[in-house]
C-alpha positions in Angstrom: -13.2 -34.7 15.6 -11.1 -31.6 15.0 -7.9 -33.4 16.0 -8.7 -36.2 13.6 -9.2 -33.8 10.8 -5.9 -32.1 11.6 -4.0 -35.4 11.5 -5.6 -36.4 8.2 -5.0 -33.1 6.5 -1.5 -33.1 8.0 -0.7 -36.4 6.5 -2.1 -35.3 3.1 -0.1 -32.1 3.3 3.1 -33.9 4.2 2.7 -36.4 1.3 2.2 -33.5 -1.1 5.0 -31.4 0.2 7.6 -34.0 -0.4 7.0 -33.7 -4.1 7.4 -30.0 -4.4 8.0 -26.9 -2.3 5.7 -25.1 -4.8 2.9 -27.2 -3.5 3.8 -26.2 0.1 3.5 -22.5 -0.9 0.1 -23.2 -2.6 -1.2 -25.1 0.4 0.0 -22.5 2.9 -1.8 -19.8 0.9 -4.9 -21.9 0.8 -4.8 -22.7 4.6 -4.3 -19.0 5.6 -7.2 -18.0 3.3 -9.4 -20.6 5.0 -8.9 -18.7 8.3 -11.2 -16.0 7.0 -14.0 -18.0 5.6 -17.7 -17.7 6.5 -17.6 -21.3 7.8 -16.4 -20.9 11.4 -15.5 -24.6 12.0 -13.3 -24.6 8.9 -11.7 -21.3 10.0 -10.8 -22.8 13.4 -9.3 -25.9 11.8 -7.3 -23.7 9.4 -6.0 -21.5 12.3 -4.6 -24.7 14.0 -3.5 -26.3 10.7 -1.3 -23.4 9.7 1.2 -24.4 12.3 1.8 -27.6 10.4 2.8 -25.7 7.3 5.0 -23.3 9.2 6.6 -26.2 10.9 7.4 -27.7 7.5 9.1 -24.5 6.5 11.1 -24.6 9.7 12.2 -28.2 8.9 13.3 -27.2 5.4 15.4 -24.3 6.8 17.2 -26.5 9.3 17.6 -29.2 6.7 19.2 -26.7 4.3 21.5 -25.4 7.0 22.5 -28.9 8.2 23.2 -30.1 4.6 24.8 -26.9 3.6 22.2 -26.1 0.9 21.4 -22.5 1.7 21.6 -20.2 -1.3 22.3 -16.9 0.4 24.1 -15.5 3.4 22.6 -13.3 6.1 22.0 -9.8 4.8 21.3 -6.4 6.2 17.5 -6.8 6.1 17.9 -10.0 8.0 19.3 -8.1 10.9 16.4 -5.7 10.8 13.9 -8.6 10.7 15.6 -10.3 13.6 15.7 -7.1 15.7 11.9 -6.7 15.1 11.1 -10.3 16.0 13.2 -10.2 19.2 11.5 -7.0 20.1 8.1 -8.5 19.5 9.0 -11.4 21.8 10.4 -9.1 24.4 7.2 -7.0 24.5 5.5 -10.0 26.2 7.4 -8.8 29.4 5.0 -5.8 29.6 2.1 -7.1 27.5 -1.4 -7.3 29.1 -1.8 -10.6 27.2 1.7 -12.2 27.2 0.6 -15.5 25.8 -1.1 -13.8 22.8 2.0 -11.7 22.3 4.3 -14.8 22.3 2.0 -16.6 19.9 1.8 -13.6 17.5 5.5 -13.1 17.6 6.0 -16.7 16.8 3.9 -16.3 13.7 6.0 -13.4 12.6 9.1 -15.6 13.1 7.4 -18.3 11.0 6.6 -15.8 8.3 10.2 -14.5 8.1 11.7 -18.0 7.9 9.1 -19.2 5.4 9.2 -16.3 3.0 12.8 -14.9 3.3 14.6 -18.2 3.4 12.6 -21.1 1.9 10.5 -19.2 -0.7 13.6 -17.1 -1.4 15.5 -20.3 -2.3 12.5 -21.4 -4.4 12.8 -18.1 -6.3 16.5 -18.8 -6.7 16.1 -22.3 -8.2 12.8 -21.8 -10.1 12.7 -18.1 -10.7 10.3 -15.4 -9.4 8.0 -16.0 -12.3 7.3 -19.5 -11.0 6.2 -18.1 -7.6 4.0 -15.5 -9.3 2.4 -18.4 -11.3 1.7 -20.3 -8.2 0.1 -17.3 -6.6 -2.1 -16.8 -9.7 -3.1 -20.4 -9.7 -4.2 -20.0 -6.1 -6.0 -16.7 -7.0 -7.9 -18.5 -9.8 -9.2 -21.1 -7.3 -10.2 -18.5 -4.7 -12.0 -16.1 -7.0 -13.9 -18.7 -8.9 -15.0 -20.2 -5.6 -16.0 -16.8 -4.4 -18.3 -16.2 -7.4 -19.7 -19.8 -7.1 -20.9 -18.7 -3.6 -23.5 -16.6 -5.3 -25.2 -19.8 -6.6 -24.4 -22.4 -4.0 -23.3 -20.7 -0.8 -25.7 -20.4 2.2 -25.0 -16.6 2.3 -25.1 -16.2 -1.5 -21.8 -14.4 -1.5 -23.1 -11.0 -0.3 -23.2 -9.2 3.0 -25.2 -6.1 3.4 -25.3 -5.6 -0.3 -21.5 -6.0 -0.7 -19.8 -8.9 -2.3 -17.6 -10.9 0.0 -17.4 -14.3 -1.8 -16.0 -17.0 0.4 -14.7 -14.4 2.9 -16.6 -13.2 5.9 -15.5 -9.6 5.3 -15.8 -7.7 2.0 -12.9 -5.5 3.0 -10.7 -8.6 3.3 -11.7 -9.6 -0.2 -10.9 -6.1 -1.4 -7.3 -6.3 -0.1 -6.9 -9.7 -1.8 -8.0 -8.1 -5.1 -5.6 -5.2 -4.6 -2.7 -7.6 -4.1 -3.4 -9.9 -7.0 -4.6 -7.5 -9.7 -1.1 -6.3 -10.7 0.0 -10.0 -11.0 -3.0 -10.9 -13.1 -2.5 -7.9 -15.4 1.2 -8.8 -15.8 0.4 -12.4 -16.7 -2.1 -11.2 -19.4 0.3 -8.7 -20.9 3.0 -11.3 -21.0 1.0 -14.2 -22.4 -2.0 -12.6 -24.1 -3.9 -15.7 -23.0 -7.7 -15.6 -22.5 -7.4 -17.4 -19.2 -5.2 -14.6 -17.9 -7.6 -12.0 -19.1 -10.5 -13.9 -17.5 -8.7 -13.9 -14.2 -8.0 -10.2 -14.4 -11.6 -9.4 -15.2 -12.8 -11.8 -12.4 -10.7 -10.1 -9.8 -11.5 -6.6 -11.0 -15.3 -7.5 -10.9 -14.9 -8.9 -7.4 -13.2 -5.6 -6.3 -16.0 -3.5 -7.7 -18.7 -5.6 -6.2 -17.0 -5.7 -2.8 -17.4 -1.9 -2.5 -14.0 -1.8 -0.6 -13.2 1.9 -1.1 -9.7 1.8 0.3 -8.8 -1.2 -1.8 -10.2 0.5 -4.9 -8.1 3.6 -4.2 -5.1 1.4 -3.8 -5.8 -0.5 -7.0 -6.3 2.7 -9.0 -2.9 4.0 -8.0 -1.0 0.7 -8.3 -2.5 -0.3 -11.7 -2.0 3.2 -12.9 1.6 3.0 -12.0 2.0 -0.5 -13.6 0.3 0.4 -16.9 2.3 3.6 -17.1 5.8 2.2 -16.6 5.0 -1.0 -18.5 4.0 0.9 -21.6 7.0 3.2 -22.2 6.3 3.4 -26.0 2.7 4.3 -25.6 2.8 6.5 -22.4 1.4 9.6 -23.9 -1.6 7.6 -25.3 -2.0 5.8 -22.0 -2.0 9.1 -20.1 -4.5 10.7 -22.5 -6.8 7.7 -22.5 -6.8 7.4 -18.7 -7.6 11.1 -18.2 -10.3 10.9 -20.9 -11.8 7.8 -19.3 -11.9 9.4 -15.8 -13.5 12.6 -17.2 -16.1 10.7 -19.1 -16.8 8.5 -16.1 -17.3 11.5 -13.8 -19.7 13.1 -16.4 -21.7 9.9 -16.8 -22.1 9.5 -13.1 -23.1 13.1 -12.6 -25.7 13.0 -15.3 -27.1 9.5 -15.2 -26.2 7.5 -12.1 -25.4 9.9 -9.4 -28.0 8.5 -6.9 -26.9 5.0 -7.5 -23.2 5.9 -7.3 -23.6 7.8 -4.0 -25.4 4.7 -2.5 -22.7 2.4 -3.9 -19.8 4.4 -2.3 -21.8 4.8 0.9 -21.3 8.6 0.6 -23.0 9.2 4.0 -20.0 7.8 6.0 -17.2 9.0 3.7 -16.6 12.2 5.9 -15.7 9.9 8.8 -14.0 7.3 6.6 -16.5 4.6 7.5 -16.2 5.4 11.2 -12.4 5.3 11.3 -12.2 9.0 12.3 -14.0 8.0 15.5 -11.5 5.2 16.2 -8.2 6.9 15.3 -8.3 9.7 17.9 -8.9 7.0 20.6 -5.9 5.1 19.2 -3.8 8.2 19.3 -4.8 8.8 22.9 -3.7 5.3 23.8 -0.4 5.7 21.8 0.3 9.0 23.7 0.2 7.0 27.0 3.0 4.6 25.8 4.5 6.1 22.7 8.0 4.5 22.6 7.4 0.8 23.4 3.6 0.4 23.0 1.4 -2.2 24.8 2.8 -5.4 23.5 2.7 -7.1 20.1 -0.6 -8.7 19.2 -2.6 -6.7 21.8 -4.3 -4.3 19.4 -7.7 -6.1 19.4 -7.8 -6.3 23.2 -6.8 -2.7 24.1 -10.1 -1.1 23.2 -11.9 -3.8 25.2 -9.6 -3.2 28.1 -10.2 0.6 27.9 -13.9 0.0 27.4 -14.1 2.2 24.3 -17.1 2.1 22.1 -17.9 3.7 18.7 -21.5 4.6 17.9 -22.8 1.9 20.2 -20.5 -0.9 18.9 -17.5 -2.3 20.5 -14.2 -1.3 18.8 -11.6 -4.1 18.3 -9.1 -2.8 15.7 -7.7 0.6 14.7 -8.4 -0.2 11.0 -5.0 1.4 10.2 -1.9 -0.8 10.2 0.4 2.2 10.9 -1.5 3.2 14.0 -2.0 -0.5 14.9 1.7 -1.2 14.9 2.5 2.0 16.9 -0.1 1.0 19.4 1.5 -2.4 19.8 5.2 -1.7 19.7 5.4 2.0 19.8 7.4 4.4 17.6 10.3 1.9 17.6 8.1 -0.9 16.2 6.7 1.5 13.6 10.2 2.4 12.4 11.4 -1.2 12.3 8.5 -2.4 10.3 7.5 0.4 7.9 10.5 2.5 7.3 12.3 -0.3 5.4 9.2 -0.8 3.3 9.1 2.8 2.3 12.9 2.8 1.6 12.4 -0.2 -0.6 9.6 1.5 -2.5 11.6 4.7 -2.9 14.6 2.8 -4.2 12.5 0.8 -6.6 10.6 3.8 -8.0 13.7 5.9 -8.5 15.9 3.1 -9.8 18.1 4.2 -12.7 17.4 1.0 -14.7 15.9 1.3 -18.1 12.8 -0.5 -19.2 14.8 -3.0 -21.2 16.7 -4.2 -18.1 13.7 -4.4 -15.7 11.7 -7.7 -15.8 8.0 -6.9 -16.3 7.1 -8.9 -13.2 9.2 -6.4 -11.1 6.8 -3.6 -12.2 3.9 -5.7 -11.0 5.7 -6.4 -7.7 6.2 -2.6 -7.2 2.5 -2.1 -7.9 1.5 -4.6 -5.3 3.9 -3.0 -2.8 2.2 0.3 -3.4 -1.3 -1.2 -3.1 -0.4 -2.9 0.2 1.0 0.3 1.8 -2.2 2.2 0.8 -4.5 -0.5 2.0 -2.5 -0.4 5.3 -3.9 3.0 5.8 -7.4 1.7 6.0 -7.1 -1.8 7.6 -5.1 -3.6 10.3 -3.7 -6.5 8.4 -0.1 -6.2 7.2 1.5 -7.6 10.4 -1.3 -10.2 11.0 0.2 -13.5 9.7 -3.0 -15.4 10.4 -5.0 -13.6 7.7 -5.2 -14.4 4.0 -3.5 -11.2 2.8 -0.2 -10.8 4.7 1.5 -14.0 3.4 1.2 -13.2 -0.3 2.1 -9.6 0.3 5.3 -10.4 2.1 6.2 -12.8 -0.7 5.9 -9.8 -3.0 8.2 -7.8 -0.7 10.7 -10.7 -0.6 10.7 -10.9 -4.4 11.5 -7.2 -4.8 14.4 -7.6 -2.3 15.5 -10.8 -4.2 15.6 -8.8 -7.5 17.7 -6.1 -5.8 20.2 -8.5 -4.4 20.5 -10.5 -7.6 21.1 -7.2 -9.5 23.8 -6.3 -6.9 25.4 -9.7 -7.2 25.5 -9.4 -11.0 27.2 -6.0 -10.8 29.8 -7.2 -8.4 30.7 -10.2 -10.6 31.3 -8.1 -13.6 
């Protein structure tokens, strides 16, 4: 039955893809999101079906190369990406689960080709704003479906008092909110449409109801940055209003809703970061055993089982920290290859000498999402996991920032 469903969906997907690469991007986002649904059977189908979409991206790349339709040459970041991918494949030689390592490395290769070649070309031909619009169309579908779960879903959209919508984990929903909120705010400020404001409010409400503390921290920083840099003319007013709002909010919570607020933020486990401070020392012990090369790409969720570590009576599967998780898998070398370029990109973007008049407003939103993702990576293991709903749109964001930088460089060289 599953094979039949895959064939049918594959044929539908193929027929749609031939009309537009934008549809391919939309369907890939949808498929990867389905891997994290409450419905296990649909999640399993989506995990297998994603390979069809990645295969289509591969075909597009080879077709462009064969027909001479590529729009860019190999750049410095391509060499870094290729080194990381080759290293990930090589780690299967010493991995405790070599088949898993090869599979996860293949997904990283698929991500790189899909995002940095095919979607890059789509940005070149249609513009980054078109890709942002596709992502927001997808977000509209996902967040409306999530709130409909309250009324029609078997789980009513909540898990242990926290809103998770169509997702099985409210923290996963929280990361989705952190990624898409800057885009939705950008769209509203640019268009002033009620539909854009509705989506922004919908995503913000989902974030608040999810109770994902790490994502809320990330969103506060990223949206704060976006609003500040986007409103050059009104920066003093924005700063004054923000500080006043925070002070009034703290006063209101302290006087009227302190008990409710402490329950909402789950204050009892904040000192241990929701149990993470029990996990991280164990992860550091494992890293100390193989600090340079790690245990093999994709083995993070199996290492704690192998070492028979438990936390407060429960089996531990992930480090819940992308920085530790990557160091655990590919050692210090893998950490450097993956995260140092991201922080360099962020540093260059934040300290760019461009004026507000020369920076597209979307670029500010992309920077905000980059910030949000790097903060969320401190709380969850997700940024290198291509099979989840969050990594694909996040790396599209990274690609678009790199795209802007290279387009800017090309414009300067041509003058």
